Backbone as ProteinMPNN parsed JSONL, in Angstrom:
{"seq_chain_A": "MPLQIEARQERTITVIQLQGEAVDGDASRLRQLLGDQLEAGENKLILAVDGLGQIDTPCLSVLVDLQAQAEQGGGDIRLAGARFALLAHLATYGAEQKFAKFDNVDAAITSFSGVDSRGVKHFDILEFVKEQEREDKAQADQDSLPEAASNSKS", "coords_chain_A": {"N_chain_A": [[-21.004, -12.394, -0.56], [-22.546, -9.39, -1.517], [-20.931, -6.208, -2.073], [-21.058, -3.922, 0.533], [-21.255, -0.554, 1.379], [-20.594, 1.871, 3.697], [-20.595, 5.118, 4.929], [-19.323, 7.238, 7.464], [-18.907, 9.876, 9.887], [-16.258, 10.393, 12.075], [-15.174, 12.281, 14.512], [-13.226, 14.539, 12.844], [-12.801, 13.029, 10.66], [-13.497, 10.977, 7.863], [-14.905, 7.858, 7.843], [-15.018, 4.959, 6.016], [-16.777, 2.144, 5.759], [-16.226, -1.018, 4.498], [-17.838, -3.892, 3.503], [-18.106, -7.299, 2.688], [-17.735, -8.574, -0.658], [-15.609, -7.076, -2.953], [-16.021, -6.947, -6.015], [-16.662, -7.644, -9.551], [-17.684, -5.205, -11.002], [-17.877, -3.395, -8.886], [-15.965, -1.484, -8.758], [-16.605, 0.953, -10.026], [-18.558, 1.947, -8.286], [-17.048, 2.274, -5.946], [-15.18, 4.182, -6.863], [-16.904, 6.329, -7.391], [-18.129, 6.9, -4.843], [-15.904, 7.31, -3.062], [-14.485, 9.172, -4.563], [-16.341, 11.281, -4.621], [-16.278, 11.992, -1.919], [-13.639, 12.946, -1.681], [-13.697, 15.086, -3.521], [-15.461, 16.725, -2.204], [-13.888, 17.798, -0.329], [-13.222, 16.209, 1.77], [-10.556, 14.967, 2.693], [-9.234, 13.287, 4.375], [-9.412, 10.115, 4.807], [-10.535, 7.003, 6.072], [-10.438, 3.668, 5.353], [-12.27, 1.168, 6.499], [-11.616, -1.999, 6.452], [-11.934, -4.463, 7.555], [-14.108, -6.124, 7.249], [-14.026, -6.863, 4.655], [-14.099, -9.286, 2.302], [-13.005, -10.12, -0.167], [-11.168, -8.614, -2.825], [-11.116, -7.43, -6.081], [-8.881, -6.9, -8.906], [-9.581, -4.535, -10.493], [-10.974, -3.006, -8.531], [-9.023, -2.689, -6.588], [-7.208, -1.178, -8.053], [-8.662, 1.186, -8.33], [-8.648, 2.08, -5.656], [-5.92, 2.619, -5.318], [-5.552, 4.637, -7.25], [-7.251, 6.617, -6.19], [-5.986, 7.097, -3.788], [-3.698, 8.416, -4.668], [-4.947, 10.72, -5.666], [-6.005, 11.765, -3.287], [-3.632, 12.347, -1.912], [-2.587, 14.342, -3.576], [-4.317, 16.377, -2.958], [-3.502, 17.02, -0.448], [-4.208, 15.155, 1.446], [-4.991, 11.85, 2.716], [-5.543, 8.348, 2.378], [-6.247, 5.834, 4.563], [-5.836, 2.485, 5.732], [-7.777, 0.378, 7.758], [-7.785, -2.447, 9.757], [-6.986, -4.337, 7.847], [-6.878, -7.474, 6.335], [-4.794, -10.419, 5.861], [-5.094, -11.412, 3.221], [-5.872, -9.165, 1.688], [-3.635, -7.519, 2.085], [-1.675, -9.104, 0.899], [-2.6, -9.076, -1.722], [-2.307, -6.36, -2.329], [0.487, -6.251, -2.168], [1.193, -7.91, -4.289], [0.705, -6.304, -6.475], [2.467, -4.3, -6.047], [1.607, -2.249, -4.414], [1.593, -2.04, -1.685], [2.985, -0.18, -0.177], [1.664, 2.152, -0.584], [-0.375, 2.753, 1.141], [-1.025, 3.686, 4.497], [-1.291, 1.449, 7.172], [-3.424, 0.182, 9.686], [-4.347, -1.436, 12.78], [-6.967, -1.094, 13.633], [-9.903, 1.068, 13.407], [-9.822, 3.11, 15.343], [-7.082, 3.395, 15.898], [-6.227, 4.31, 13.408], [-7.604, 6.757, 13.25], [-6.39, 8.087, 15.382], [-3.867, 8.334, 14.296], [-4.244, 10.336, 12.441], [-5.198, 12.496, 13.963], [-3.82, 12.579, 16.368], [-5.047, 12.197, 18.765], [-6.636, 9.865, 20.8], [-9.613, 7.731, 21.099], [-10.357, 8.1, 23.729], [-9.722, 10.636, 24.228], [-7.132, 11.103, 24.803], [-4.079, 12.534, 24.151], [-1.809, 11.607, 21.664], [1.619, 11.128, 22.083], [4.535, 11.907, 20.522], [7.757, 11.354, 20.869], [10.009, 11.793, 19.262], [9.085, 13.701, 17.408], [8.573, 15.755, 19.222], [11.195, 16.366, 20.141], [12.34, 17.252, 17.742], [10.757, 19.526, 17.293], [11.49, 21.069, 19.505], [14.177, 21.538, 18.851], [13.828, 23.069, 16.535], [12.581, 25.318, 17.638], [14.607, 26.206, 19.391], [16.626, 26.862, 17.534], [15.337, 28.892, 16.1], [15.084, 30.777, 18.141], [17.786, 31.274, 18.688], [18.55, 32.357, 16.233], [16.988, 34.667, 16.27], [18.035, 35.954, 18.517], [20.548, 36.57, 17.572], [20.127, 38.571, 15.727], [19.946, 41.384, 16.674], [22.621, 41.676, 17.416], [23.998, 41.342, 15.011], [22.973, 43.542, 13.618], [23.953, 45.686, 15.163], [26.671, 45.31, 14.808], [26.976, 45.906, 12.112], [26.511, 48.604, 12.053], [28.7, 49.728, 13.228]], "CA_chain_A": [[-21.888, -11.312, -0.153], [-22.301, -8.167, -2.294], [-20.234, -5.147, -1.352], [-21.832, -2.893, 1.235], [-20.4, 0.598, 1.68], [-21.242, 2.793, 4.638], [-19.716, 6.226, 5.314], [-19.702, 7.929, 8.705], [-17.923, 10.828, 10.399], [-15.757, 10.223, 13.439], [-14.451, 13.532, 14.685], [-13.126, 15.25, 11.556], [-12.327, 12.021, 9.712], [-14.533, 10.161, 7.236], [-14.632, 6.421, 7.887], [-15.811, 4.225, 5.034], [-16.794, 0.721, 6.099], [-16.444, -1.903, 3.363], [-18.224, -5.235, 3.935], [-18.462, -8.19, 1.596], [-16.793, -8.833, -1.746], [-15.455, -5.956, -3.889], [-15.775, -7.603, -7.312], [-17.699, -7.567, -10.584], [-18.314, -3.91, -11.241], [-17.91, -2.522, -7.708], [-14.944, -0.445, -8.91], [-17.243, 2.245, -10.329], [-19.202, 2.41, -7.034], [-15.982, 2.762, -5.062], [-14.65, 5.422, -7.431], [-17.916, 7.371, -7.23], [-18.295, 7.273, -3.438], [-14.673, 7.881, -2.512], [-14.201, 10.377, -5.345], [-17.237, 12.333, -4.119], [-15.756, 12.426, -0.612], [-12.437, 13.747, -1.923], [-14.092, 16.332, -4.179], [-16.15, 17.547, -1.205], [-12.894, 18.303, 0.615], [-12.974, 15.209, 2.818], [-9.345, 14.334, 2.186], [-8.72, 12.343, 5.37], [-10.341, 8.988, 4.754], [-10.127, 5.703, 6.591], [-11.209, 2.547, 4.837], [-12.37, 0.064, 7.456], [-11.699, -3.135, 5.536], [-11.941, -5.719, 8.305], [-15.21, -6.945, 6.762], [-13.859, -7.063, 3.218], [-13.693, -10.664, 2.071], [-12.196, -10.242, -1.382], [-11.145, -7.418, -3.657], [-10.53, -7.761, -7.377], [-7.868, -5.966, -9.397], [-10.115, -3.198, -10.807], [-11.288, -2.273, -7.286], [-7.739, -2.333, -5.989], [-6.678, -0.097, -8.877], [-9.41, 2.39, -7.954], [-8.142, 2.545, -4.36], [-4.589, 3.194, -5.534], [-5.75, 5.907, -7.959], [-7.852, 7.595, -5.277], [-4.952, 7.462, -2.813], [-2.886, 9.45, -5.332], [-5.778, 11.923, -5.705], [-6.057, 12.291, -1.918], [-2.32, 12.928, -1.608], [-2.46, 15.595, -4.325], [-5.11, 17.366, -2.241], [-2.98, 17.187, 0.904], [-4.834, 14.202, 2.347], [-4.5, 10.484, 2.76], [-6.488, 7.266, 2.628], [-5.576, 4.846, 5.413], [-6.56, 1.229, 5.858], [-7.942, -0.124, 9.123], [-8.246, -3.825, 9.866], [-6.711, -5.105, 6.62], [-6.515, -8.875, 6.524], [-3.633, -10.878, 5.097], [-5.411, -11.557, 1.79], [-5.82, -7.834, 1.075], [-2.245, -7.072, 2.108], [-0.968, -9.88, -0.118], [-3.042, -8.568, -3.024], [-1.614, -5.074, -2.495], [1.903, -6.538, -2.415], [1.301, -8.484, -5.628], [0.7, -5.209, -7.446], [3.428, -3.284, -5.638], [0.87, -1.115, -3.844], [1.527, -2.145, -0.225], [3.557, 1.02, 0.434], [0.823, 3.311, -0.904], [-1.341, 2.991, 2.204], [-0.708, 3.433, 5.897], [-2.175, 0.381, 7.627], [-3.623, 0.18, 11.131], [-5.099, -2.594, 13.257], [-8.391, -0.772, 13.781], [-10.298, 2.436, 13.046], [-9.367, 4.05, 16.363], [-5.651, 3.65, 15.685], [-6.112, 5.136, 12.2], [-8.048, 8.11, 13.618], [-5.326, 8.661, 16.206], [-2.745, 8.694, 13.425], [-4.573, 11.619, 11.804], [-5.477, 13.586, 14.902], [-2.951, 12.582, 17.531], [-5.861, 12.021, 19.963], [-7.391, 8.617, 20.68], [-11.048, 7.812, 21.402], [-10.54, 8.526, 25.12], [-9.318, 12.033, 24.324], [-5.739, 11.156, 25.225], [-3.228, 12.966, 23.046], [-0.657, 10.77, 21.339], [2.855, 11.883, 22.254], [5.63, 11.393, 19.709], [8.958, 11.946, 21.45], [10.885, 12.27, 18.193], [8.524, 14.962, 16.912], [8.787, 16.733, 20.288], [12.605, 16.774, 20.114], [12.537, 18.055, 16.527], [10.104, 20.822, 17.521], [12.346, 21.81, 20.439], [15.35, 21.977, 18.101], [13.399, 24.18, 15.664], [12.364, 26.494, 18.49], [15.916, 26.676, 19.859], [17.3, 27.486, 16.398], [14.646, 30.158, 15.829], [15.446, 31.696, 19.22], [19.185, 31.655, 18.475], [18.562, 33.264, 15.083], [16.41, 35.942, 16.7], [18.987, 36.58, 19.435], [21.727, 37.064, 16.829], [19.748, 39.694, 14.873], [20.414, 42.69, 17.175], [24.079, 41.668, 17.416], [24.409, 41.562, 13.623], [22.616, 44.9, 13.258], [24.858, 46.62, 15.834], [27.99, 45.153, 14.194], [26.997, 46.56, 10.806], [26.478, 50.064, 12.265], [30.007, 50.156, 13.733]], "C_chain_A": [[-21.55, -10.07, -0.981], [-21.647, -7.091, -1.418], [-21.222, -4.163, -0.75], [-20.854, -1.798, 1.644], [-21.185, 1.542, 2.575], [-20.228, 3.85, 5.06], [-20.245, 6.867, 6.587], [-18.573, 8.882, 9.096], [-17.537, 10.425, 11.813], [-14.765, 11.349, 13.659], [-14.386, 14.236, 13.343], [-12.711, 14.313, 10.429], [-13.521, 11.255, 9.149], [-14.077, 8.708, 7.246], [-15.579, 5.745, 6.905], [-15.675, 2.746, 5.355], [-17.116, -0.08, 4.846], [-16.71, -3.309, 3.893], [-18.542, -6.065, 2.705], [-17.344, -8.361, 0.586], [-16.771, -7.631, -2.7], [-15.039, -6.527, -5.245], [-16.871, -7.24, -8.302], [-18.414, -6.223, -10.663], [-18.389, -2.991, -10.045], [-16.897, -1.382, -7.821], [-15.579, 0.916, -9.173], [-17.955, 2.8, -9.098], [-18.167, 2.986, -6.081], [-15.438, 4.096, -5.56], [-15.627, 6.578, -7.192], [-17.99, 7.836, -5.774], [-17.046, 7.939, -2.876], [-14.28, 9.156, -3.251], [-15.067, 11.548, -4.903], [-16.743, 12.879, -2.786], [-14.549, 13.354, -0.809], [-12.781, 15.094, -2.558], [-14.813, 17.277, -3.226], [-15.176, 18.09, -0.158], [-12.615, 17.373, 1.775], [-11.735, 14.428, 2.401], [-8.634, 13.464, 3.213], [-9.735, 11.216, 5.469], [-9.707, 7.759, 5.379], [-11.038, 4.671, 5.972], [-11.145, 1.437, 5.868], [-12.645, -1.189, 6.637], [-11.705, -4.481, 6.254], [-13.063, -6.655, 7.868], [-15.139, -7.225, 5.271], [-13.312, -8.466, 2.981], [-12.74, -10.806, 0.912], [-12.247, -8.913, -2.116], [-10.478, -7.787, -4.975], [-9.592, -6.643, -7.831], [-8.443, -4.609, -9.789], [-10.448, -2.375, -9.561], [-10.009, -1.822, -6.595], [-7.107, -1.164, -6.734], [-7.36, 1.229, -8.553], [-8.879, 2.945, -6.636], [-6.776, 3.209, -4.505], [-4.7, 4.55, -6.234], [-6.289, 6.986, -7.025], [-6.88, 8.005, -4.178], [-4.072, 8.562, -3.406], [-3.646, 10.774, -5.38], [-5.842, 12.569, -4.326], [-4.738, 12.974, -1.565], [-2.113, 14.252, -2.33], [-3.229, 16.718, -3.645], [-4.659, 17.566, -0.811], [-3.568, 16.214, 1.906], [-4.221, 12.821, 2.259], [-5.683, 9.539, 2.936], [-5.723, 6.214, 3.402], [-6.462, 3.62, 5.563], [-6.611, 0.802, 7.318], [-8.472, -1.55, 9.062], [-8.001, -4.673, 8.633], [-6.258, -6.51, 6.965], [-5.377, -9.252, 5.594], [-3.922, -10.931, 3.599], [-5.345, -10.209, 1.074], [-4.383, -7.332, 1.014], [-1.418, -7.811, 1.055], [-1.328, -9.392, -1.519], [-2.375, -7.223, -3.323], [-0.152, -5.308, -2.853], [2.116, -7.087, -3.816], [1.407, -7.396, -6.683], [1.63, -4.066, -7.055], [2.792, -2.077, -4.983], [0.851, -1.123, -2.316], [2.074, -0.905, 0.472], [2.71, 2.267, 0.205], [-0.094, 3.702, 0.249], [-0.72, 2.771, 3.571], [-1.743, 2.443, 6.402], [-2.224, 0.363, 9.146], [-4.492, -1.004, 11.527], [-6.594, -2.331, 13.314], [-8.635, 0.701, 13.458], [-9.764, 3.446, 14.057], [-7.887, 4.388, 16.188], [-5.438, 4.525, 14.451], [-6.536, 6.579, 12.481], [-6.961, 8.809, 14.424], [-4.153, 9.107, 15.341], [-2.987, 10.019, 12.712], [-4.597, 12.748, 12.821], [-4.495, 13.686, 16.056], [-3.705, 12.397, 18.833], [-6.677, 10.751, 19.798], [-8.84, 8.803, 21.134], [-11.334, 8.229, 22.838], [-10.176, 9.994, 25.315], [-7.879, 12.203, 24.776], [-4.872, 11.487, 24.011], [-2.053, 12.017, 22.905], [0.593, 11.63, 21.438], [3.963, 11.193, 21.479], [6.907, 12.086, 20.172], [9.895, 12.488, 20.376], [10.387, 13.605, 17.634], [8.717, 16.077, 17.945], [10.223, 17.264, 20.264], [12.878, 17.643, 18.892], [11.931, 19.449, 16.693], [10.946, 21.679, 18.466], [13.584, 22.344, 19.721], [15.008, 23.145, 17.186], [13.206, 25.455, 16.481], [13.679, 27.074, 18.99], [16.663, 27.402, 18.75], [16.664, 28.842, 16.075], [15.002, 31.197, 16.885], [16.882, 32.177, 19.042], [19.307, 32.622, 17.299], [18.043, 34.643, 15.477], [17.37, 36.687, 17.628], [20.185, 37.175, 18.697], [21.391, 38.257, 15.946], [20.219, 41.04, 15.425], [21.935, 42.791, 17.155], [24.6, 41.964, 16.005], [24.121, 42.995, 13.197], [23.557, 45.911, 13.899], [26.263, 46.51, 15.26], [28.065, 45.858, 12.852], [26.988, 48.082, 10.939], [27.856, 50.588, 12.686], [30.993, 50.444, 12.663]], "O_chain_A": [[-20.375, -9.736, -1.129], [-21.797, -7.079, -0.196], [-22.104, -3.643, -1.434], [-19.779, -2.067, 2.179], [-22.298, 1.955, 2.247], [-19.127, 3.517, 5.5], [-21.453, 7.02, 6.768], [-17.427, 8.707, 8.681], [-18.4, 10.15, 12.646], [-13.678, 11.374, 13.082], [-15.433, 14.506, 12.754], [-12.312, 14.769, 9.358], [-14.451, 10.923, 9.885], [-13.011, 8.371, 6.73], [-16.793, 5.94, 6.962], [-14.595, 2.169, 5.237], [-18.144, 0.141, 4.205], [-15.903, -3.855, 4.645], [-19.184, -5.576, 1.776], [-16.163, -8.303, 0.927], [-17.82, -7.22, -3.197], [-13.854, -6.579, -5.574], [-17.871, -6.617, -7.947], [-19.616, -6.134, -10.413], [-18.922, -1.888, -10.167], [-16.965, -0.417, -7.059], [-15.147, 1.923, -8.61], [-17.954, 4.013, -8.889], [-18.373, 4.042, -5.483], [-15.255, 5.03, -4.778], [-15.211, 7.68, -6.833], [-17.92, 9.034, -5.503], [-17.127, 9.014, -2.281], [-13.798, 10.109, -2.64], [-14.589, 12.679, -4.817], [-16.785, 14.087, -2.551], [-14.456, 14.409, -0.182], [-12.222, 16.123, -2.178], [-14.782, 18.493, -3.414], [-15.588, 18.762, 0.787], [-11.846, 17.716, 2.673], [-11.847, 13.349, 1.819], [-7.544, 12.958, 2.947], [-10.772, 11.341, 6.121], [-8.51, 7.509, 5.235], [-12.262, 4.778, 6.051], [-10.092, 0.836, 6.084], [-13.768, -1.412, 6.184], [-11.502, -5.521, 5.628], [-12.977, -7.862, 8.095], [-16.081, -7.762, 4.689], [-12.204, -8.792, 3.404], [-11.759, -11.545, 1.003], [-13.234, -8.181, -2.04], [-9.402, -8.385, -4.987], [-9.525, -5.581, -7.214], [-7.84, -3.592, -9.444], [-10.223, -1.164, -9.547], [-9.928, -0.706, -6.082], [-6.537, -0.264, -6.117], [-6.709, 2.272, -8.509], [-8.68, 4.154, -6.51], [-6.51, 4.24, -3.887], [-4.019, 5.503, -5.855], [-5.837, 8.13, -7.063], [-6.938, 9.133, -3.687], [-3.74, 9.529, -2.721], [-3.059, 11.834, -5.16], [-5.744, 13.791, -4.209], [-4.734, 14.059, -0.984], [-1.532, 15.182, -1.77], [-2.841, 17.882, -3.74], [-5.356, 18.215, -0.031], [-3.438, 16.427, 3.111], [-3.095, 12.643, 1.796], [-6.687, 9.884, 3.559], [-4.673, 5.749, 2.958], [-7.688, 3.715, 5.523], [-5.606, 0.858, 8.026], [-9.474, -1.827, 8.403], [-8.731, -5.634, 8.391], [-5.363, -6.705, 7.788], [-5.037, -8.516, 4.667], [-3.079, -10.536, 2.793], [-4.815, -10.126, -0.034], [-3.962, -6.778, -0.002], [-0.563, -7.215, 0.399], [-0.467, -9.304, -2.394], [-1.933, -6.982, -4.446], [0.389, -4.642, -3.736], [3.113, -6.766, -4.463], [2.12, -7.554, -7.673], [1.59, -2.993, -7.656], [3.371, -0.991, -4.991], [0.167, -0.3, -1.707], [1.672, -0.605, 1.596], [3.015, 3.329, 0.749], [-0.541, 4.846, 0.33], [0.012, 1.805, 3.788], [-2.93, 2.571, 6.103], [-1.2, 0.51, 9.813], [-5.273, -1.513, 10.723], [-7.398, -3.231, 13.074], [-7.697, 1.474, 13.264], [-9.303, 4.521, 13.673], [-7.494, 5.547, 16.319], [-4.562, 5.389, 14.45], [-5.898, 7.517, 12.004], [-6.648, 9.975, 14.183], [-3.521, 10.127, 15.615], [-2.039, 10.745, 12.412], [-4.074, 13.833, 12.565], [-4.348, 14.749, 16.659], [-3.099, 12.431, 19.903], [-7.341, 10.569, 18.777], [-9.241, 9.904, 21.509], [-12.444, 8.668, 23.139], [-10.302, 10.535, 26.413], [-7.45, 13.311, 25.096], [-4.926, 10.809, 22.985], [-1.391, 11.666, 23.882], [0.617, 12.748, 20.924], [4.292, 10.036, 21.743], [7.111, 13.269, 19.898], [10.509, 13.538, 20.567], [11.175, 14.525, 17.413], [8.994, 17.218, 17.578], [10.442, 18.472, 20.355], [13.569, 18.657, 18.992], [12.532, 20.44, 16.278], [11.096, 22.881, 18.247], [13.995, 23.48, 19.958], [15.781, 24.095, 17.064], [13.619, 26.537, 16.064], [13.853, 28.293, 19.014], [17.27, 28.445, 18.992], [17.366, 29.818, 15.81], [15.201, 32.368, 16.562], [17.165, 33.361, 19.227], [20.07, 33.587, 17.356], [18.596, 35.663, 15.066], [17.505, 37.907, 17.537], [20.767, 38.164, 19.144], [22.309, 38.909, 15.451], [20.854, 41.79, 14.684], [22.482, 43.865, 16.906], [25.534, 42.747, 15.835], [24.927, 43.605, 12.495], [23.929, 46.894, 13.259], [26.986, 47.505, 15.22], [29.127, 46.363, 12.487], [27.418, 48.779, 10.02], [28.142, 51.773, 12.514], [32.131, 50.812, 12.954]]}, "name": "protein", "num_of_chains": 1, "seq": "MPLQIEARQERTITVIQLQGEAVDGDASRLRQLLGDQLEAGENKLILAVDGLGQIDTPCLSVLVDLQAQAEQGGGDIRLAGARFALLAHLATYGAEQKFAKFDNVDAAITSFSGVDSRGVKHFDILEFVKEQEREDKAQADQDSLPEAASNSKS"}
């Protein structure tokens, strides 16, 4: 089946659904569509690849190049629903670590926003503890300022 590409907005994230086979010249289509999204400032992209049957090396190369472009702009391209064949192909070219991978689009959206489709905020305990430590350190630094200033006046 020829490659079908459909873009949609879900919250503030652009989801690009890929269906069919990404082969024989589809690399330029992928580069154009995804590149246009990135140039328009849409730097949080999710590629829904659960319907992607096959991807050739030029198309895979385009995805890796565009991931680097997204990262340079402070964004990211994440994969949702990647099947074993795609993951194996990424691994063959040493690109498996370039993309965050999620079981489905909702999980990928949550990873960007911290809020799932039900509006429930994702809670990361490690991030919470780190934030508390930063706040405690900032408070301690602020509390020590008047003490340091009064010691220098003496």
